[in-house]
LUMMI-883594 format. One record per atom (N, C-alpha, C): residue number from 0; residue in one letter; atom name; x, y, z. Coordinates in pm, 1 decimal. Atoms other than C-alpha are relative to their C-alpha. Layout:
<nodes>
node k: NUM, r: A, a: CA, xx: X, yy: Y, zz: Z $
...
</nodes>
This chain:
<nodes>
node k: 0, r: M, a: N, xx: -9.1, yy: -94.9, zz: 108.7 $
node k: 0, r: M, a: CA, xx: 10683.8, yy: 7482.8, zz: 8506.0 $
node k: 0, r: M, a: C, xx: -115.9, yy: 98.7, zz: 11.0 $
node k: 1, r: I, a: N, xx: 102.9, yy: -103.8, zz: -5.9 $
node k: 1, r: I, a: CA, xx: 10494.7, yy: 7813.7, zz: 8508.9 $
node k: 1, r: I, a: C, xx: -32.3, yy: 43.6, zz: -142.2 $
node k: 2, r: Q, a: N, xx: 44.7, yy: -44.9, zz: 130.5 $
node k: 2, r: Q, a: CA, xx: 10290.9, yy: 7906.6, zz: 8203.9 $
node k: 2, r: Q, a: C, xx: -64.9, yy: 136.2, zz: 15.6 $
node k: 3, r: K, a: N, xx: 66.2, yy: -129.2, zz: -3.8 $
node k: 3, r: K, a: CA, xx: 10178.5, yy: 8256.8, zz: 8123.4 $
node k: 3, r: K, a: C, xx: -124.9, yy: -9.3, zz: -86.8 $
node k: 4, r: I, a: N, xx: 126.6, yy: 7.0, zz: 70.7 $
node k: 4, r: I, a: CA, xx: 9813.0, yy: 8266.0, zz: 8029.0 $
node k: 4, r: I, a: C, xx: -72.3, yy: 131.8, zz: 21.7 $
node k: 5, r: S, a: N, xx: 69.7, yy: -128.8, zz: -2.6 $
node k: 5, r: S, a: CA, xx: 9657.4, yy: 8604.2, zz: 7950.6 $
node k: 5, r: S, a: C, xx: 28.3, yy: 80.8, zz: 126.9 $
node k: 6, r: N, a: N, xx: -45.2, yy: -83.9, zz: -111.5 $
node k: 6, r: N, a: CA, xx: 9857.1, yy: 8807.1, zz: 8204.3 $
node k: 6, r: N, a: C, xx: -4.6, yy: -68.7, zz: 135.6 $
node k: 7, r: H, a: N, xx: 0.8, yy: 73.0, zz: -126.1 $
node k: 7, r: H, a: CA, xx: 9828.8, yy: 8536.5, zz: 8472.0 $
node k: 7, r: H, a: C, xx: 99.6, yy: -115.5, zz: -8.4 $
node k: 8, r: H, a: N, xx: -90.5, yy: 113.6, zz: -6.3 $
node k: 8, r: H, a: CA, xx: 10099.9, yy: 8294.7, zz: 8573.1 $
node k: 8, r: H, a: C, xx: -76.0, yy: -115.0, zz: 64.2 $
node k: 9, r: V, a: N, xx: 71.8, yy: 116.8, zz: -50.2 $
node k: 9, r: V, a: CA, xx: 9972.8, yy: 7943.4, zz: 8632.9 $
node k: 9, r: V, a: C, xx: 98.2, yy: -114.8, zz: 15.8 $
node k: 10, r: I, a: N, xx: -71.9, yy: 126.1, zz: -17.1 $
node k: 10, r: I, a: CA, xx: 10136.2, yy: 7635.2, zz: 8779.2 $
node k: 10, r: I, a: C, xx: -102.8, yy: -107.3, zz: -32.4 $
node k: 11, r: P, a: N, xx: 102.4, yy: 96.1, zz: 40.4 $
node k: 11, r: P, a: CA, xx: 9950.0, yy: 7360.8, zz: 8595.7 $
node k: 11, r: P, a: C, xx: -9.0, yy: -118.7, zz: 94.9 $
node k: 12, r: A, a: N, xx: 21.9, yy: 119.5, zz: -81.8 $
node k: 12, r: A, a: CA, xx: 9804.9, yy: 7059.0, zz: 8771.1 $
node k: 12, r: A, a: C, xx: 87.3, yy: -113.7, zz: -51.2 $
node k: 13, r: D, a: N, xx: -75.2, yy: 120.4, zz: 35.4 $
node k: 13, r: D, a: CA, xx: 10004.8, yy: 6738.3, zz: 8775.9 $
node k: 13, r: D, a: C, xx: -99.1, yy: -100.9, zz: -55.7 $
node k: 14, r: P, a: N, xx: 97.6, yy: 92.8, zz: 57.9 $
node k: 14, r: P, a: CA, xx: 9818.4, yy: 6509.3, zz: 8534.1 $
node k: 14, r: P, a: C, xx: 3.0, yy: -138.5, zz: 64.8 $
node k: 15, r: A, a: N, xx: -10.1, yy: 130.1, zz: -65.5 $
node k: 15, r: A, a: CA, xx: 9941.5, yy: 6207.1, zz: 8730.9 $
node k: 15, r: A, a: C, xx: -66.9, yy: -0.9, zz: 137.0 $
node k: 16, r: D, a: N, xx: 61.5, yy: -10.5, zz: -132.9 $
node k: 16, r: D, a: CA, xx: 9773.2, yy: 6332.8, zz: 9049.4 $
node k: 16, r: D, a: C, xx: -142.7, yy: 51.3, zz: -14.1 $
node k: 17, r: P, a: N, xx: 138.7, yy: -42.9, zz: 19.4 $
node k: 17, r: P, a: CA, xx: 9392.9, yy: 6338.1, zz: 9032.9 $
node k: 17, r: P, a: C, xx: -47.5, yy: 103.5, zz: 102.2 $
node k: 18, r: A, a: N, xx: 40.1, yy: -97.2, zz: -101.7 $
node k: 18, r: A, a: CA, xx: 9373.6, yy: 6551.8, zz: 9349.7 $
node k: 18, r: A, a: C, xx: 66.0, yy: 136.3, zz: -21.3 $
node k: 19, r: D, a: N, xx: -72.3, yy: -125.3, zz: 22.6 $
node k: 19, r: D, a: CA, xx: 9606.1, yy: 6821.6, zz: 9211.3 $
node k: 19, r: D, a: C, xx: -83.6, yy: 93.7, zz: -86.7 $
node k: 20, r: F, a: N, xx: 70.5, yy: -98.9, zz: 80.9 $
node k: 20, r: F, a: CA, xx: 9480.9, yy: 7142.9, zz: 9053.2 $
node k: 20, r: F, a: C, xx: 95.1, yy: 113.8, zz: -34.1 $
node k: 21, r: A, a: N, xx: -82.9, yy: -112.3, zz: 41.1 $
node k: 21, r: A, a: CA, xx: 9629.1, yy: 7441.8, zz: 8871.6 $
node k: 21, r: A, a: C, xx: -9.9, yy: 112.1, zz: 103.5 $
node k: 22, r: V, a: N, xx: -3.9, yy: -109.2, zz: -97.3 $
node k: 22, r: V, a: CA, xx: 9732.3, yy: 7735.6, zz: 9088.8 $
node k: 22, r: V, a: C, xx: 50.6, yy: 125.8, zz: -70.3 $
node k: 23, r: T, a: N, xx: -42.9, yy: -126.8, zz: 58.0 $
node k: 23, r: T, a: CA, xx: 9753.9, yy: 8096.4, zz: 8979.7 $
node k: 23, r: T, a: C, xx: 92.2, yy: 72.7, zz: 96.6 $
node k: 24, r: A, a: N, xx: -87.0, yy: -82.5, zz: -84.3 $
node k: 24, r: A, a: CA, xx: 10005.9, yy: 8347.4, zz: 9108.5 $
node k: 24, r: A, a: C, xx: -83.6, yy: 76.7, zz: 101.6 $
node k: 25, r: E, a: N, xx: 89.0, yy: -71.8, zz: -92.3 $
node k: 25, r: E, a: CA, xx: 9714.5, yy: 8537.9, zz: 9262.2 $
node k: 25, r: E, a: C, xx: -39.6, yy: -89.5, zz: 118.0 $
node k: 26, r: A, a: N, xx: 38.1, yy: 92.5, zz: -106.9 $
node k: 26, r: A, a: CA, xx: 9605.7, yy: 8230.2, zz: 9458.9 $
node k: 26, r: A, a: C, xx: 118.6, yy: -28.2, zz: 92.8 $
node k: 27, r: M, a: N, xx: -118.1, yy: 22.6, zz: -83.7 $
node k: 27, r: M, a: CA, xx: 9962.0, yy: 8169.9, zz: 9578.8 $
node k: 27, r: M, a: C, xx: 25.6, yy: 121.4, zz: 89.2 $
node k: 28, r: D, a: N, xx: -16.9, yy: -121.7, zz: -79.9 $
node k: 28, r: D, a: CA, xx: 9987.7, yy: 8532.3, zz: 9694.4 $
node k: 28, r: D, a: C, xx: -104.3, yy: 4.9, zz: 112.0 $
node k: 29, r: R, a: N, xx: 106.8, yy: 0.4, zz: -100.8 $
node k: 29, r: R, a: CA, xx: 9652.7, yy: 8504.6, zz: 9874.8 $
node k: 29, r: R, a: C, xx: 32.8, yy: -100.1, zz: 110.3 $
node k: 30, r: G, a: N, xx: -38.4, yy: 101.0, zz: -98.9 $
node k: 30, r: G, a: CA, xx: 9778.6, yy: 8187.6, zz: 10047.4 $
node k: 30, r: G, a: C, xx: 113.3, yy: 45.9, zz: 89.9 $
node k: 31, r: Q, a: N, xx: -111.2, yy: -51.9, zz: -80.2 $
node k: 31, r: Q, a: CA, xx: 10101.3, yy: 8355.2, zz: 10160.7 $
node k: 31, r: Q, a: C, xx: -47.1, yy: 108.0, zz: 96.1 $
node k: 32, r: R, a: N, xx: 56.3, yy: -103.7, zz: -86.4 $
node k: 32, r: R, a: CA, xx: 9907.0, yy: 8650.4, zz: 10297.7 $
node k: 32, r: R, a: C, xx: -79.7, yy: -64.8, zz: 113.8 $
node k: 33, r: A, a: N, xx: 78.0, yy: 72.1, zz: -101.8 $
node k: 33, r: A, a: CA, xx: 9673.3, yy: 8410.3, zz: 10479.9 $
node k: 33, r: A, a: C, xx: 92.7, yy: -58.0, zz: 106.0 $
node k: 34, r: R, a: N, xx: -95.2, yy: 61.5, zz: -93.0 $
node k: 34, r: R, a: CA, xx: 9969.0, yy: 8231.8, zz: 10634.5 $
node k: 34, r: R, a: C, xx: 61.4, yy: 104.6, zz: 92.6 $
node k: 35, r: L, a: N, xx: -58.6, yy: -105.9, zz: -81.9 $
node k: 35, r: L, a: CA, xx: 10126.2, yy: 8558.2, zz: 10753.6 $
node k: 35, r: L, a: C, xx: -98.6, yy: 49.3, zz: 105.4 $
node k: 36, r: I, a: N, xx: 101.4, yy: -47.5, zz: -95.0 $
node k: 36, r: I, a: CA, xx: 9802.8, yy: 8678.9, zz: 10915.0 $
node k: 36, r: I, a: C, xx: -21.0, yy: -103.8, zz: 110.6 $
node k: 37, r: R, a: N, xx: 26.4, yy: 107.1, zz: -97.2 $
node k: 37, r: R, a: CA, xx: 9735.2, yy: 8342.7, zz: 11083.3 $
node k: 37, r: R, a: C, xx: 119.5, yy: -20.5, zz: 93.5 $
node k: 38, r: K, a: N, xx: -120.5, yy: 22.7, zz: -81.2 $
node k: 38, r: K, a: CA, xx: 10096.1, yy: 8295.9, zz: 11201.0 $
node k: 38, r: K, a: C, xx: 22.0, yy: 116.1, zz: 97.4 $
node k: 39, r: T, a: N, xx: -16.4, yy: -115.8, zz: -88.6 $
node k: 39, r: T, a: CA, xx: 10113.7, yy: 8649.3, zz: 11341.0 $
node k: 39, r: T, a: C, xx: -97.1, yy: -8.8, zz: 116.7 $
node k: 40, r: R, a: N, xx: 101.5, yy: 10.0, zz: -106.0 $
node k: 40, r: R, a: CA, xx: 9789.2, yy: 8599.1, zz: 11532.4 $
node k: 40, r: R, a: C, xx: 36.4, yy: -108.3, zz: 100.2 $
node k: 41, r: T, a: N, xx: -30.6, yy: 109.9, zz: -92.3 $
node k: 41, r: T, a: CA, xx: 9892.0, yy: 8262.6, zz: 11676.2 $
node k: 41, r: T, a: C, xx: 129.2, yy: 25.9, zz: 77.2 $
node k: 42, r: D, a: N, xx: -124.3, yy: -32.4, zz: -70.4 $
node k: 42, r: D, a: CA, xx: 10244.9, yy: 8382.9, zz: 11759.3 $
node k: 42, r: D, a: C, xx: -23.7, yy: 100.9, zz: 112.4 $
node k: 43, r: L, a: N, xx: 34.1, yy: -97.2, zz: -104.4 $
node k: 43, r: L, a: CA, xx: 10087.8, yy: 8667.0, zz: 11957.8 $
node k: 43, r: L, a: C, xx: -91.3, yy: -59.7, zz: 106.7 $
node k: 44, r: G, a: N, xx: 86.5, yy: 66.8, zz: -96.4 $
node k: 44, r: G, a: CA, xx: 9861.3, yy: 8418.5, zz: 12136.5 $
node k: 44, r: G, a: C, xx: -139.4, yy: 59.7, zz: 7.6 $
node k: 45, r: L, a: N, xx: 130.4, yy: -65.3, zz: 1.1 $
node k: 45, r: L, a: CA, xx: 9544.2, yy: 8599.9, zz: 12032.2 $
node k: 45, r: L, a: C, xx: -105.5, yy: -87.7, zz: -66.5 $
node k: 46, r: S, a: N, xx: 112.6, yy: 66.6, zz: 65.4 $
node k: 46, r: S, a: CA, xx: 9204.3, yy: 8457.7, zz: 11948.6 $
node k: 46, r: S, a: C, xx: -32.2, yy: 76.0, zz: -128.3 $
node k: 47, r: Q, a: N, xx: 41.6, yy: -70.4, zz: 121.1 $
node k: 47, r: Q, a: CA, xx: 9048.4, yy: 8542.9, zz: 11615.3 $
node k: 47, r: Q, a: C, xx: -76.9, yy: 127.2, zz: 35.7 $
node k: 48, r: A, a: N, xx: 78.5, yy: -117.2, zz: -40.4 $
node k: 48, r: A, a: CA, xx: 8807.7, yy: 8779.4, zz: 11793.1 $
node k: 48, r: A, a: C, xx: 91.2, yy: 112.2, zz: 49.4 $
node k: 49, r: E, a: N, xx: -92.3, yy: -101.3, zz: -51.5 $
node k: 49, r: E, a: CA, xx: 9092.1, yy: 8960.0, zz: 11974.2 $
node k: 49, r: E, a: C, xx: 80.2, yy: 63.9, zz: -114.6 $
node k: 50, r: F, a: N, xx: -81.4, yy: -49.7, zz: 110.9 $
node k: 50, r: F, a: CA, xx: 9302.5, yy: 8989.7, zz: 11660.0 $
node k: 50, r: F, a: C, xx: -83.7, yy: 84.1, zz: -95.1 $
node k: 51, r: A, a: N, xx: 89.7, yy: -75.6, zz: 88.3 $
node k: 51, r: A, a: CA, xx: 9008.1, yy: 9103.2, zz: 11446.2 $
node k: 51, r: A, a: C, xx: -31.6, yy: 136.4, zz: 60.8 $
node k: 52, r: G, a: N, xx: 25.8, yy: -126.4, zz: -67.0 $
node k: 52, r: G, a: CA, xx: 8933.2, yy: 9370.8, zz: 11706.4 $
node k: 52, r: G, a: C, xx: 115.1, yy: 97.2, zz: -17.1 $
node k: 53, r: G, a: N, xx: -117.5, yy: -84.7, zz: 20.8 $
node k: 53, r: G, a: CA, xx: 9287.9, yy: 9501.3, zz: 11673.8 $
node k: 53, r: G, a: C, xx: 7.5, yy: 55.4, zz: -141.2 $
node k: 54, r: F, a: N, xx: 3.3, yy: -45.2, zz: 139.1 $
node k: 54, r: F, a: CA, xx: 9243.4, yy: 9524.8, zz: 11298.0 $
node k: 54, r: F, a: C, xx: -125.4, yy: 81.4, zz: -30.0 $
node k: 55, r: Q, a: N, xx: 129.5, yy: -65.9, zz: 17.1 $
node k: 55, r: Q, a: CA, xx: 8894.9, yy: 9670.7, zz: 11344.2 $
node k: 55, r: Q, a: C, xx: -73.2, yy: -53.0, zz: -123.6 $
node k: 56, r: V, a: N, xx: 74.8, yy: 68.1, zz: 105.9 $
node k: 56, r: V, a: CA, xx: 8747.2, yy: 9414.8, zz: 11103.5 $
node k: 56, r: V, a: C, xx: -87.4, yy: -106.4, zz: 65.0 $
node k: 57, r: P, a: N, xx: 82.3, yy: 108.1, zz: -54.0 $
node k: 57, r: P, a: CA, xx: 8469.2, yy: 9162.2, zz: 11157.6 $
node k: 57, r: P, a: C, xx: 79.1, yy: -131.1, zz: 6.8 $
node k: 58, r: V, a: N, xx: -67.2, yy: 129.9, zz: -13.9 $
node k: 58, r: V, a: CA, xx: 8581.2, yy: 8816.7, zz: 11274.2 $
node k: 58, r: V, a: C, xx: -13.6, yy: -80.0, zz: -129.6 $
node k: 59, r: G, a: N, xx: 20.9, yy: 71.9, zz: 126.2 $
node k: 59, r: G, a: CA, xx: 8433.1, yy: 8674.0, zz: 10953.5 $
node k: 59, r: G, a: C, xx: 99.0, yy: 41.8, zz: -107.3 $
node k: 60, r: T, a: N, xx: -100.0, yy: -49.1, zz: 95.6 $
node k: 60, r: T, a: CA, xx: 8666.8, yy: 8892.6, zz: 10749.0 $
node k: 60, r: T, a: C, xx: 135.5, yy: -59.9, zz: 31.1 $
node k: 61, r: L, a: N, xx: -127.3, yy: 59.9, zz: -39.1 $
node k: 61, r: L, a: CA, xx: 8966.2, yy: 8771.5, zz: 10947.7 $
node k: 61, r: L, a: C, xx: 3.1, yy: -147.7, zz: -37.5 $
node k: 62, r: R, a: N, xx: 4.9, yy: 142.0, zz: 37.5 $
node k: 62, r: R, a: CA, xx: 8856.4, yy: 8410.7, zz: 10898.2 $
node k: 62, r: R, a: C, xx: 19.6, yy: -18.3, zz: -150.4 $
node k: 63, r: A, a: N, xx: -14.6, yy: 8.5, zz: 146.0 $
node k: 63, r: A, a: CA, xx: 8825.8, yy: 8468.1, zz: 10524.2 $
node k: 63, r: A, a: C, xx: 145.0, yy: 24.3, zz: -41.1 $
node k: 64, r: W, a: N, xx: -141.1, yy: -23.7, zz: 29.3 $
node k: 64, r: W, a: CA, xx: 9178.6, yy: 8611.9, zz: 10519.1 $
node k: 64, r: W, a: C, xx: 83.6, yy: -121.3, zz: 37.9 $
node k: 65, r: E, a: N, xx: -80.8, yy: 111.5, zz: -48.8 $
node k: 65, r: E, a: CA, xx: 9320.2, yy: 8325.3, zz: 10726.6 $
node k: 65, r: E, a: C, xx: -21.2, yy: -127.6, zz: -81.0 $
node k: 66, r: Q, a: N, xx: 29.2, yy: 118.8, zz: 79.7 $
node k: 66, r: Q, a: CA, xx: 9153.2, yy: 8062.4, zz: 10508.6 $
node k: 66, r: Q, a: C, xx: 24.2, yy: 24.0, zz: -148.3 $
node k: 67, r: A, a: N, xx: -31.4, yy: -38.2, zz: 138.0 $
node k: 67, r: A, a: CA, xx: 9262.8, yy: 8239.8, zz: 10188.3 $
node k: 67, r: A, a: C, xx: -123.9, yy: -0.2, zz: -89.1 $
node k: 68, r: R, a: N, xx: 121.7, yy: -15.2, zz: 80.5 $
node k: 68, r: R, a: CA, xx: 8900.2, yy: 8276.7, zz: 10078.7 $
node k: 68, r: R, a: C, xx: -10.8, yy: 141.8, zz: -51.9 $
node k: 69, r: A, a: N, xx: -6.6, yy: -140.4, zz: 41.7 $
node k: 69, r: A, a: CA, xx: 8964.9, yy: 8651.5, zz: 10051.3 $
node k: 69, r: A, a: C, xx: 145.0, yy: 44.5, zz: 17.1 $
node k: 70, r: T, a: N, xx: -136.9, yy: -50.6, zz: -6.6 $
node k: 70, r: T, a: CA, xx: 9286.4, yy: 8843.5, zz: 9995.9 $
node k: 70, r: T, a: C, xx: 8.7, yy: 112.7, zz: 102.2 $
node k: 71, r: A, a: N, xx: -22.0, yy: -105.7, zz: -99.4 $
node k: 71, r: A, a: CA, xx: 9402.5, yy: 9042.6, zz: 10296.5 $
node k: 71, r: A, a: C, xx: 61.5, yy: 120.3, zz: -70.8 $
node k: 72, r: P, a: N, xx: -52.7, yy: -119.2, zz: 68.0 $
node k: 72, r: P, a: CA, xx: 9465.6, yy: 9402.8, zz: 10184.2 $
node k: 72, r: P, a: C, xx: 142.4, yy: 33.1, zz: 44.7 $
node k: 73, r: D, a: N, xx: -138.5, yy: -37.6, zz: -28.2 $
node k: 73, r: D, a: CA, xx: 9813.8, yy: 9550.8, zz: 10174.9 $
node k: 73, r: D, a: C, xx: 16.5, yy: 63.9, zz: 137.3 $
node k: 74, r: C, a: N, xx: -12.6, yy: -66.5, zz: -130.7 $
node k: 74, r: C, a: CA, xx: 9745.2, yy: 9764.3, zz: 10484.0 $
node k: 74, r: C, a: C, xx: -3.1, yy: -102.4, zz: 113.5 $
node k: 75, r: A, a: N, xx: 4.8, yy: 104.6, zz: -102.9 $
node k: 75, r: A, a: CA, xx: 9658.6, yy: 9451.3, zz: 10687.0 $
node k: 75, r: A, a: C, xx: 131.4, yy: -77.0, zz: 4.6 $
node k: 76, r: I, a: N, xx: -128.1, yy: 71.2, zz: 5.6 $
node k: 76, r: I, a: CA, xx: 9975.3, yy: 9277.8, zz: 10569.2 $
node k: 76, r: I, a: C, xx: 109.9, yy: 85.5, zz: 62.7 $
node k: 77, r: A, a: N, xx: -100.4, yy: -89.1, zz: -57.9 $
node k: 77, r: A, a: CA, xx: 10187.5, yy: 9581.5, zz: 10658.8 $
node k: 77, r: A, a: C, xx: -14.2, yy: 5.0, zz: 151.9 $
node k: 78, r: H, a: N, xx: 23.3, yy: -3.6, zz: -144.9 $
node k: 78, r: H, a: CA, xx: 10027.0, yy: 9596.5, zz: 11003.3 $
node k: 78, r: H, a: C, xx: 44.5, yy: -131.4, zz: 65.0 $
node k: 79, r: A, a: N, xx: -39.9, yy: 130.3, zz: -54.8 $
node k: 79, r: A, a: CA, xx: 10078.9, yy: 9222.8, zz: 11060.0 $
node k: 79, r: A, a: C, xx: 151.7, yy: -10.2, zz: 8.4 $
node k: 80, r: R, a: N, xx: -147.4, yy: 4.1, zz: -2.4 $
node k: 80, r: R, a: CA, xx: 10445.9, yy: 9256.2, zz: 10970.2 $
node k: 80, r: R, a: C, xx: 55.5, yy: 88.8, zz: 110.6 $
node k: 81, r: T, a: N, xx: -45.5, yy: -93.3, zz: -103.4 $
node k: 81, r: T, a: CA, xx: 10479.8, yy: 9548.3, zz: 11210.4 $
node k: 81, r: T, a: C, xx: -18.0, yy: -57.3, zz: 140.3 $
node k: 82, r: I, a: N, xx: 28.8, yy: 49.5, zz: -135.4 $
node k: 82, r: I, a: CA, xx: 10323.1, yy: 9371.5, zz: 11508.6 $
node k: 82, r: I, a: C, xx: 48.5, yy: -142.3, zz: 23.8 $
node k: 83, r: A, a: N, xx: -45.7, yy: 138.5, zz: -15.8 $
node k: 83, r: A, a: CA, xx: 10465.0, yy: 9023.2, zz: 11443.0 $
node k: 83, r: A, a: C, xx: 118.5, yy: -6.5, zz: 96.1 $
node k: 84, r: P, a: N, xx: -113.3, yy: 16.9, zz: -90.2 $
node k: 84, r: P, a: CA, xx: 10694.4, yy: 8900.5, zz: 11718.7 $
node k: 84, r: P, a: C, xx: 126.8, yy: -33.7, zz: -79.3 $
node k: 85, r: T, a: N, xx: -126.4, yy: 31.7, zz: 67.8 $
node k: 85, r: T, a: CA, xx: 11058.6, yy: 8889.8, zz: 11613.5 $
node k: 85, r: T, a: C, xx: 56.4, yy: -127.7, zz: 58.2 $
node k: 86, r: P, a: N, xx: -53.5, yy: 128.8, zz: -49.0 $
node k: 86, r: P, a: CA, xx: 11227.8, yy: 8551.4, zz: 11636.2 $
node k: 86, r: P, a: C, xx: 118.9, yy: 16.0, zz: 91.5 $
</nodes>
């Protein structure tokens, strides 16, 4: 069940699972963006350094995107979708 709390959607933690935690829509979006960036890079067979060079961002920035510690900007997502190998 998703609850709306002050303009943010939240999936509450499962009270029966002590390891579970609430997740916001923003965090889920950041995770999906991280997955797309990481999957695109690995599907292309590139190292983080090679991929970061193509984006012209520091490797640390790419790592933050891939680990969902930072949200990859829309332009990076659009570029990743453009260069991703087609199945």
